[in-house]
PASEBA-1860 file (N, C-alpha, C; in nm, 3 decimals):
! residues 248
1> MDFNYFIQ> 0.080/-0.120/0.012/-0.006/0.008/-0.005/0.082/0.115/0.003 ~ 0.052/0.216/-0.069/0.137/0.350/-0.099/0.117/0.427/0.052 ~ 0.256/0.463/0.092/0.244/0.537/0.222/0.155/0.660/0.231 ~ 0.186/0.730/0.124/0.111/0.868/0.118/-0.050/0.848/0.100 ~ -0.089/0.741/0.045/-0.241/0.709/0.043/-0.268/0.658/0.180 ~ -0.185/0.585/0.258/-0.236/0.544/0.406/-0.232/0.661/0.489 ~ -0.151/0.748/0.495/-0.161/0.864/0.593/-0.266/0.970/0.570 ~ -0.331/0.943/0.444/-0.428/1.042/0.409/-0.562/0.980/0.433
9> QRILSNRV> -0.568/0.863/0.483/-0.686/0.791/0.515/-0.744/0.859/0.666 ~ -0.874/0.841/0.683/-0.929/0.914/0.805/-0.992/0.798/0.906 ~ -0.954/0.831/1.025/-1.010/0.763/1.128/-1.079/0.863/1.233 ~ -1.209/0.830/1.247/-1.286/0.938/1.337/-1.279/1.073/1.276 ~ -1.278/1.085/1.138/-1.267/1.224/1.085/-1.132/1.287/1.105 ~ -1.023/1.221/1.151/-0.897/1.258/1.157/-0.801/1.181/1.063 ~ -0.721/1.255/0.992/-0.636/1.178/0.888/-0.526/1.101/0.977 ~ -0.479/0.994/0.924/-0.390/0.918/0.987/-0.258/0.998/1.024
17> ENILWCVS> -0.227/1.084/0.937/-0.094/1.160/0.946/-0.120/1.241/1.086 ~ -0.223/1.295/1.089/-0.252/1.400/1.219/-0.253/1.302/1.338 ~ -0.301/1.178/1.339/-0.290/1.092/1.452/-0.156/1.044/1.476 ~ -0.071/1.021/1.375/0.051/0.985/1.397/0.156/1.105/1.453 ~ 0.119/1.228/1.417/0.185/1.342/1.456/0.164/1.348/1.605 ~ 0.028/1.333/1.656/-0.021/1.341/1.789/0.041/1.227/1.868 ~ 0.053/1.115/1.836/0.112/1.004/1.911/0.263/1.022/1.925 ~ 0.320/1.068/1.809/0.471/1.092/1.809/0.513/1.215/1.921
25> ILLFGLLL> 0.449/1.319/1.917/0.461/1.430/2.023/0.454/1.386/2.152 ~ 0.332/1.312/2.175/0.305/1.265/2.312/0.421/1.174/2.360 ~ 0.470/1.071/2.277/0.562/0.985/2.315/0.702/1.054/2.356 ~ 0.725/1.152/2.247/0.848/1.221/2.253/0.849/1.313/2.377 ~ 0.733/1.385/2.396/0.725/1.443/2.548/0.768/1.377/2.668 ~ 0.667/1.260/2.668/0.680/1.187/2.814/0.805/1.109/2.825 ~ 0.890/1.072/2.703/1.017/1.016/2.723/1.125/1.124/2.743 ~ 1.120/1.241/2.695/1.216/1.332/2.721/1.174/1.448/2.809
33> KRVFSQLL> 1.077/1.438/2.893/1.048/1.536/2.967/1.142/1.558/3.087 ~ 1.210/1.450/3.130/1.313/1.477/3.228/1.432/1.563/3.178 ~ 1.460/1.527/3.054/1.562/1.610/2.989/1.528/1.755/2.958 ~ 1.395/1.791/2.931/1.358/1.906/2.897/1.343/1.986/3.031 ~ 1.309/1.903/3.128/1.292/1.966/3.266/1.437/2.014/3.328 ~ 1.548/1.932/3.289/1.689/1.968/3.331/1.702/2.093/3.254 ~ 1.682/2.097/3.116/1.726/2.226/3.045/1.656/2.337/3.095 ~ 1.533/2.339/3.112/1.472/2.454/3.156/1.489/2.496/3.286
41> GRLLYRLV> 1.524/2.391/3.381/1.577/2.423/3.521/1.703/2.499/3.526 ~ 1.806/2.443/3.434/1.929/2.534/3.423/1.920/2.666/3.372 ~ 1.817/2.688/3.279/1.791/2.821/3.223/1.736/2.905/3.333 ~ 1.641/2.868/3.405/1.589/2.939/3.523/1.694/2.970/3.615 ~ 1.786/2.875/3.644/1.879/2.882/3.749/1.977/3.012/3.706 ~ 2.002/3.017/3.586/2.088/3.145/3.542/2.028/3.274/3.607 ~ 1.901/3.271/3.603/1.817/3.404/3.665/1.851/3.447/3.799 ~ 1.868/3.312/3.863/1.882/3.340/4.024/2.033/3.311/4.059
49> RKESENLP> 2.141/3.288/3.970/2.250/3.234/4.015/2.325/3.325/4.107 ~ 2.312/3.465/4.087/2.395/3.547/4.167/2.334/3.557/4.311 ~ 2.202/3.523/4.330/2.141/3.528/4.467/2.140/3.382/4.515 ~ 2.211/3.285/4.456/2.191/3.153/4.510/2.289/3.108/4.623 ~ 2.377/3.206/4.650/2.469/3.180/4.767/2.551/3.059/4.741 ~ 2.581/3.030/4.611/2.672/2.924/4.572/2.598/2.781/4.609 ~ 2.482/2.777/4.613/2.412/2.658/4.639/2.421/2.587/4.496 ~ 2.453/2.440/4.503/2.476/2.367/4.377/2.359/2.369/4.290
57> VSDFLNIL> 2.366/2.373/4.153/2.245/2.370/4.066/2.160/2.245/4.084 ~ 2.222/2.135/4.141/2.135/2.040/4.162/2.035/2.042/4.266 ~ 2.072/2.127/4.374/1.970/2.151/4.463/1.853/2.230/4.393 ~ 1.871/2.330/4.308/1.770/2.399/4.253/1.703/2.302/4.148 ~ 1.759/2.215/4.075/1.681/2.129/4.000/1.600/2.039/4.047 ~ 1.646/1.976/4.182/1.559/1.882/4.256/1.436/1.959/4.305 ~ 1.448/2.076/4.352/1.320/2.162/4.398/1.221/2.178/4.277 ~ 1.275/2.212/4.163/1.180/2.250/4.056/1.142/2.134/3.956
65> RKPVELFI> 1.212/2.019/3.994/1.184/1.907/3.887/1.031/1.873/3.869 ~ 0.964/1.838/3.966/0.818/1.782/3.945/0.741/1.887/3.891 ~ 0.733/2.012/3.938/0.642/2.114/3.876/0.683/2.151/3.736 ~ 0.819/2.161/3.703/0.854/2.180/3.567/0.823/2.064/3.468 ~ 0.826/1.940/3.524/0.794/1.816/3.441/0.637/1.820/3.411 ~ 0.558/1.876/3.512/0.409/1.873/3.492/0.391/1.991/3.384 ~ 0.465/2.110/3.385/0.429/2.207/3.293/0.482/2.162/3.153 ~ 0.578/2.104/3.143/0.625/2.044/3.006/0.534/1.947/2.955
73> TLVFLYTA> 0.489/1.849/3.031/0.389/1.755/2.999/0.267/1.816/2.944 ~ 0.222/1.931/3.010/0.092/1.998/2.969/0.116/2.064/2.822 ~ 0.237/2.124/2.807/0.265/2.193/2.692/0.279/2.090/2.570 ~ 0.340/1.974/2.592/0.347/1.876/2.479/0.196/1.814/2.471 ~ 0.128/1.799/2.559/-0.006/1.746/2.558/-0.110/1.841/2.475 ~ -0.089/1.961/2.496/-0.171/2.072/2.414/-0.136/2.062/2.258 ~ 0.009/2.054/2.250/0.066/2.059/2.118/0.024/1.934/2.039 ~ 0.038/1.818/2.108/-0.004/1.683/2.037/-0.167/1.700/2.004
81> LSFLRFPP> -0.253/1.728/2.094/-0.396/1.720/2.066/-0.436/1.831/1.979 ~ -0.358/1.935/1.956/-0.402/2.024/1.856/-0.401/1.983/1.715 ~ -0.347/1.855/1.701/-0.353/1.795/1.554/-0.472/1.713/1.540 ~ -0.564/1.698/1.637/-0.686/1.610/1.638/-0.803/1.708/1.644 ~ -0.916/1.663/1.581/-1.049/1.722/1.597/-1.147/1.631/1.628 ~ -1.242/1.659/1.704/-1.371/1.577/1.737/-1.442/1.561/1.624 ~ -1.487/1.435/1.603/-1.566/1.418/1.470/-1.711/1.495/1.497 ~ -1.743/1.544/1.362/-1.873/1.622/1.360/-1.986/1.548/1.399
89> QWGLAPVS> -1.980/1.429/1.354/-2.108/1.336/1.397/-2.140/1.318/1.535 ~ -2.034/1.349/1.633/-2.053/1.338/1.762/-2.150/1.463/1.818 ~ -2.157/1.571/1.747/-2.257/1.672/1.773/-2.227/1.739/1.899 ~ -2.085/1.762/1.935/-2.052/1.841/2.045/-2.083/1.977/2.036 ~ -2.095/2.042/2.163/-2.137/2.189/2.170/-2.002/2.247/2.141 ~ -2.005/2.374/2.078/-1.892/2.452/2.048/-1.819/2.484/2.190 ~ -1.701/2.530/2.181/-1.616/2.561/2.302/-1.669/2.675/2.379 ~ -1.751/2.758/2.316/-1.805/2.873/2.379/-1.935/2.840/2.463
97> QFGLRLFL> -1.986/2.709/2.439/-2.110/2.668/2.529/-2.065/2.562/2.617 ~ -2.147/2.517/2.715/-2.119/2.430/2.802/-2.132/2.296/2.733 ~ -2.029/2.207/2.772/-2.004/2.076/2.707/-1.870/2.025/2.728 ~ -1.849/1.914/2.644/-1.724/1.840/2.670/-1.600/1.926/2.620 ~ -1.613/2.016/2.532/-1.510/2.096/2.475/-1.474/2.199/2.579 ~ -1.561/2.269/2.624/-1.543/2.364/2.727/-1.478/2.304/2.862 ~ -1.540/2.173/2.885/-1.490/2.116/3.013/-1.338/2.084/3.006 ~ -1.304/2.019/2.885/-1.160/2.000/2.861/-1.070/2.125/2.859
105> LRSYQVLL> -1.119/2.225/2.800/-1.035/2.361/2.790/-1.020/2.406/2.933 ~ -1.120/2.427/3.013/-1.119/2.473/3.147/-1.019/2.391/3.233 ~ -1.040/2.262/3.206/-0.951/2.161/3.288/-0.814/2.189/3.253 ~ -0.782/2.197/3.132/-0.637/2.222/3.077/-0.591/2.370/3.144 ~ -0.671/2.468/3.143/-0.636/2.595/3.179/-0.589/2.587/3.337 ~ -0.682/2.514/3.405/-0.682/2.509/3.555/-0.548/2.443/3.588 ~ -0.510/2.315/3.518/-0.379/2.257/3.539/-0.255/2.335/3.500 ~ -0.271/2.411/3.411/-0.160/2.508/3.359/-0.131/2.600/3.454
113> IFSITWII> -0.234/2.674/3.517/-0.215/2.772/3.628/-0.166/2.698/3.748 ~ -0.209/2.587/3.775/-0.156/2.514/3.883/-0.011/2.478/3.869 ~ 0.032/2.430/3.749/0.171/2.408/3.739/0.268/2.522/3.757 ~ 0.205/2.639/3.694/0.287/2.771/3.712/0.300/2.814/3.870 ~ 0.190/2.802/3.939/0.185/2.840/4.067/0.262/2.750/4.143 ~ 0.286/2.627/4.108/0.364/2.524/4.176/0.506/2.555/4.161 ~ 0.545/2.592/4.037/0.675/2.644/4.002/0.724/2.768/4.090 ~ 0.621/2.862/4.101/0.664/2.986/4.184/0.666/2.957/4.313
121> MRFIDFFA> 0.591/2.858/4.365/0.605/2.813/4.509/0.737/2.743/4.536 ~ 0.790/2.672/4.435/0.921/2.611/4.456/1.027/2.714/4.433 ~ 1.012/2.811/4.371/1.112/2.939/4.376/1.121/2.981/4.510 ~ 0.984/2.996/4.592/0.995/3.051/4.712/1.080/2.963/4.816 ~ 1.048/2.826/4.805/1.125/2.735/4.882/1.276/2.754/4.854 ~ 1.307/2.765/4.732/1.463/2.782/4.704/1.509/2.910/4.771 ~ 1.448/3.018/4.754/1.500/3.142/4.823/1.501/3.130/4.967 ~ 1.402/3.063/5.020/1.407/3.039/5.165/1.515/2.968/5.209
129> LVFTKKAE> 1.550/2.861/5.130/1.674/2.780/5.164/1.806/2.874/5.140 ~ 1.808/2.960/5.050/1.922/3.050/5.036/1.929/3.136/5.153 ~ 1.815/3.199/5.204/1.827/3.308/5.309/1.853/3.217/5.433 ~ 1.810/3.090/5.440/1.843/3.018/5.573/1.989/2.983/5.587 ~ 2.056/2.941/5.467/2.204/2.932/5.473/2.276/3.054/5.491 ~ 2.220/3.171/5.442/2.285/3.291/5.484/2.276/3.332/5.632 ~ 2.157/3.289/5.687/2.146/3.331/5.834/2.234/3.238/5.900 ~ 2.236/3.110/5.860/2.343/3.012/5.942/2.465/3.064/5.947
137> RTQSAVTA> 2.520/3.112/5.814/2.654/3.169/5.817/2.670/3.296/5.896 ~ 2.562/3.395/5.920/2.581/3.518/5.990/2.550/3.487/6.120 ~ 2.482/3.368/6.168/2.441/3.339/6.296/2.334/3.430/6.343 ~ 2.254/3.472/6.243/2.127/3.569/6.290/2.020/3.476/6.324 ~ 1.979/3.479/6.447/1.869/3.401/6.511/1.742/3.450/6.469 ~ 1.722/3.604/6.480/1.600/3.653/6.429/1.574/3.627/6.289 ~ 1.669/3.625/6.195/1.637/3.619/6.057/1.592/3.455/6.039 ~ 1.673/3.370/6.118/1.628/3.226/6.105/1.484/3.210/6.143
145> QLIPFAKE> 1.432/3.280/6.232/1.314/3.269/6.279/1.207/3.322/6.175 ~ 1.252/3.440/6.104/1.139/3.509/6.028/1.129/3.440/5.884 ~ 1.230/3.364/5.847/1.241/3.303/5.723/1.122/3.212/5.701 ~ 1.085/3.103/5.779/0.980/3.009/5.778/0.839/3.096/5.765 ~ 0.841/3.191/5.856/0.728/3.260/5.859/0.694/3.353/5.734 ~ 0.800/3.413/5.687/0.777/3.487/5.563/0.747/3.382/5.437 ~ 0.810/3.273/5.439/0.794/3.183/5.330/0.647/3.134/5.323 ~ 0.594/3.112/5.443/0.453/3.060/5.453/0.351/3.169/5.401
153> VTKVLVVL> 0.367/3.296/5.469/0.292/3.409/5.411/0.299/3.443/5.273 ~ 0.418/3.428/5.213/0.432/3.453/5.066/0.370/3.357/4.982 ~ 0.377/3.221/5.027/0.308/3.107/4.950/0.155/3.136/4.964 ~ 0.086/3.178/5.080/-0.053/3.208/5.082/-0.090/3.313/4.992 ~ -0.002/3.431/4.989/-0.044/3.529/4.898/-0.040/3.470/4.737 ~ 0.064/3.394/4.709/0.068/3.344/4.578/-0.048/3.257/4.533 ~ -0.090/3.171/4.635/-0.209/3.080/4.614/-0.325/3.173/4.591 ~ -0.355/3.274/4.664/-0.462/3.373/4.659/-0.468/3.426/4.522
161> CAIFIMLG> -0.343/3.489/4.471/-0.332/3.540/4.338/-0.375/3.453/4.233 ~ -0.321/3.319/4.241/-0.356/3.209/4.157/-0.505/3.174/4.144 ~ -0.565/3.169/4.259/-0.707/3.148/4.271/-0.796/3.253/4.190 ~ -0.744/3.398/4.224/-0.825/3.503/4.150/-0.787/3.498/4.007 ~ -0.669/3.473/3.959/-0.631/3.470/3.821/-0.712/3.353/3.759 ~ -0.740/3.239/3.819/-0.828/3.126/3.778/-0.954/3.161/3.760 ~ -1.009/3.256/3.860/-1.159/3.273/3.845/-1.178/3.370/3.737 ~ -1.082/3.453/3.711/-1.099/3.565/3.626/-1.070/3.519/3.481
169> VVFDLNVG> -0.955/3.453/3.473/-0.929/3.414/3.326/-0.995/3.280/3.277 ~ -1.008/3.186/3.363/-1.057/3.045/3.329/-1.209/3.055/3.335 ~ -1.273/3.109/3.448/-1.408/3.093/3.457/-1.496/3.222/3.431 ~ -1.409/3.320/3.378/-1.468/3.455/3.320/-1.559/3.529/3.435 ~ -1.517/3.518/3.572/-1.590/3.576/3.679/-1.536/3.716/3.705 ~ -1.624/3.809/3.744/-1.587/3.940/3.794/-1.495/3.928/3.926 ~ -1.375/3.926/3.910/-1.288/3.923/4.041/-1.306/4.051/4.120 ~ -1.339/4.167/4.068/-1.360/4.289/4.150/-1.475/4.269/4.244
177> SIVAGLGI> -1.584/4.195/4.184/-1.691/4.178/4.276/-1.683/4.079/4.376 ~ -1.595/3.974/4.341/-1.567/3.881/4.441/-1.494/3.923/4.553 ~ -1.368/4.022/4.523/-1.297/4.082/4.613/-1.382/4.171/4.707 ~ -1.466/4.253/4.666/-1.556/4.318/4.740/-1.643/4.238/4.826 ~ -1.703/4.128/4.771/-1.781/4.058/4.864/-1.695/3.979/4.972 ~ -1.561/3.977/4.954/-1.479/3.919/5.066/-1.494/4.016/5.196 ~ -1.508/4.142/5.161/-1.525/4.224/5.275/-1.645/4.192/5.356 ~ -1.753/4.156/5.292/-1.877/4.097/5.364/-1.850/3.963/5.444
185> GGLAVALA> -1.792/3.868/5.363/-1.768/3.738/5.407/-1.635/3.728/5.506 ~ -1.561/3.850/5.506/-1.441/3.844/5.595/-1.466/3.811/5.736 ~ -1.577/3.876/5.793/-1.608/3.844/5.927/-1.650/3.708/5.955 ~ -1.717/3.633/5.865/-1.753/3.496/5.896/-1.618/3.419/5.881 ~ -1.518/3.450/5.787/-1.392/3.372/5.768/-1.335/3.399/5.900 ~ -1.308/3.523/5.950/-1.240/3.554/6.060/-1.287/3.468/6.183 ~ -1.419/3.468/6.208/-1.476/3.400/6.317/-1.452/3.241/6.298 ~ -1.459/3.187/6.188/-1.432/3.048/6.161/-1.301/3.010/6.183
193> GKESLENL> -1.199/3.111/6.145/-1.052/3.095/6.170/-0.999/3.157/6.279 ~ -1.080/3.168/6.385/-1.052/3.242/6.511/-0.919/3.178/6.571 ~ -0.904/3.045/6.581/-0.788/2.984/6.643/-0.663/3.007/6.562 ~ -0.681/3.005/6.426/-0.576/3.013/6.344/-0.511/3.169/6.357 ~ -0.613/3.259/6.362/-0.575/3.405/6.379/-0.493/3.423/6.524 ~ -0.539/3.363/6.612/-0.479/3.365/6.748/-0.338/3.325/6.737 ~ -0.322/3.188/6.669/-0.192/3.137/6.650/-0.095/3.229/6.559 ~ -0.157/3.295/6.463/-0.083/3.398/6.377/-0.024/3.500/6.459
201> FASFTIFL> -0.117/3.584/6.538/-0.066/3.692/6.633/0.038/3.628/6.735 ~ 0.021/3.524/6.780/0.109/3.458/6.881/0.238/3.452/6.813 ~ 0.247/3.410/6.687/0.366/3.401/6.603/0.454/3.534/6.605 ~ 0.368/3.628/6.588/0.428/3.782/6.601/0.503/3.802/6.734 ~ 0.421/3.771/6.828/0.462/3.780/6.960/0.597/3.701/7.004 ~ 0.604/3.586/6.944/0.725/3.518/6.967/0.843/3.573/6.889 ~ 0.821/3.623/6.767/0.918/3.684/6.699/0.978/3.796/6.761 ~ 0.875/3.890/6.835/0.919/4.013/6.889/0.975/3.998/7.027
209> DRPFTVGE> 0.918/3.905/7.105/0.980/3.882/7.244/1.091/3.790/7.256 ~ 1.101/3.702/7.147/1.222/3.605/7.143/1.243/3.533/7.273 ~ 1.130/3.463/7.325/1.164/3.387/7.447/1.258/3.262/7.400 ~ 1.276/3.235/7.299/1.356/3.112/7.250/1.373/3.158/7.099 ~ 1.479/3.105/7.041/1.504/3.122/6.891/1.523/2.982/6.821 ~ 1.505/2.985/6.709/1.525/2.865/6.620/1.659/2.786/6.624 ~ 1.650/2.672/6.660/1.789/2.597/6.691/1.809/2.576/6.823 ~ 1.739/2.642/6.924/1.790/2.630/7.060/1.715/2.502/7.126
217> IVRVGSIT> 1.783/2.452/7.223/1.739/2.340/7.285/1.655/2.373/7.397 ~ 1.523/2.340/7.399/1.440/2.378/7.510/1.368/2.251/7.581 ~ 1.307/2.265/7.682/1.235/2.155/7.747/1.104/2.191/7.772 ~ 0.998/2.117/7.730/0.872/2.144/7.746/0.811/2.017/7.828 ~ 0.776/2.037/7.950/0.734/1.903/8.030/0.838/1.812/8.038 ~ 0.807/1.693/7.970/0.909/1.595/7.975/0.986/1.581/7.833 ~ 0.944/1.675/7.749/0.986/1.673/7.615/1.116/1.761/7.599 ~ 1.231/1.719/7.552/1.334/1.806/7.528/1.367/1.795/7.371
225> GKVEVGFR> 1.394/1.916/7.308/1.440/1.905/7.163/1.473/2.040/7.110 ~ 1.497/2.042/6.988/1.549/2.166/6.920/1.423/2.246/6.860 ~ 1.414/2.367/6.885/1.308/2.465/6.832/1.305/2.470/6.680 ~ 1.184/2.455/6.617/1.141/2.491/6.487/1.010/2.580/6.480 ~ 1.021/2.693/6.455/0.914/2.777/6.458/0.845/2.780/6.334 ~ 0.719/2.761/6.317/0.643/2.758/6.202/0.549/2.871/6.187 ~ 0.450/2.863/6.093/0.351/2.958/6.065/0.243/2.960/6.158 ~ 0.198/2.866/6.208/0.082/2.850/6.320/0.117/2.772/6.434
233> STRIRTPG> 0.246/2.721/6.456/0.276/2.643/6.563/0.435/2.638/6.586 ~ 0.466/2.583/6.679/0.618/2.576/6.723/0.651/2.418/6.740 ~ 0.734/2.396/6.667/0.773/2.243/6.644/0.894/2.223/6.720 ~ 0.898/2.117/6.793/1.021/2.065/6.872/1.061/1.941/6.823 ~ 1.190/1.937/6.778/1.247/1.819/6.722/1.332/1.751/6.830 ~ 1.277/1.620/6.860/1.340/1.553/6.966/1.478/1.480/6.918 ~ 1.568/1.435/7.028/1.686/1.383/6.953/1.649/1.254/6.872 ~ 1.526/1.190/6.906/1.502/1.077/6.817/1.427/1.104/6.687
241> QSTLTIPQ> 1.439/1.243/6.660/1.383/1.294/6.528/1.239/1.297/6.523 ~ 1.156/1.248/6.616/1.014/1.276/6.635/0.990/1.421/6.647 ~ 0.854/1.467/6.624/0.823/1.601/6.624/0.711/1.626/6.719 ~ 0.711/1.734/6.806/0.618/1.766/6.885/0.569/1.904/6.849 ~ 0.449/1.929/6.806/0.370/2.045/6.746/0.306/2.127/6.857 ~ 0.332/2.230/6.884/0.264/2.305/6.990/0.198/2.431/6.936 ~ 0.059/2.450/6.949/0.011/2.577/6.888/0.067/2.694/6.949 ~ 0.068/2.814/6.875/0.139/2.930/6.921/0.057/2.990/7.043
END
């Protein structure tokens, strides 16, 4: 059989040529996503190399590997599926109306925003690691205490921004109205999260009063261990590597 004739045949209204392109791109992306992840990670590392405090590139690549691989997989998936079309006889609603096309598009957009947000959060983890190393070198206990807290706060802000972007871009909602509505719902949220807010303010008190610092050995009741201050709690790492979590 002539090859040109074969690739022009249609399966579910798609030419065999397009199906082969789709399968080839998917296989290429899945097999080489680790390689592309390494290349993209090294490219991103150049942007932060001056601030990396001589941390090896392997640490940076390990932090970014999973979210970058997800992002690359999504890019290859979109590229591969762009070669295919739904058969007209299926009678699917257009992408502008509710149906399978719109569901798949919205799902893809949500996953793409999620992957980018994950990458940004891993950047935050990396910079927190950089500042932690710097604090250890300068023996600044206050900075060592503030770094985990600042990291968690920054992550919360990033997640909130991602949610608003998702609501506005993906679901075409009026973000301004939603933000205004949060003023009304803020009281209910504050009441529901009363304990969390108390822990948050207690964290500030600990940072300001400094009854202890990160890395110090303290004794709480019958437990002795090293202090690890978190966003909502103080963690004590025992010599046996178990963790005791105490609300602030």
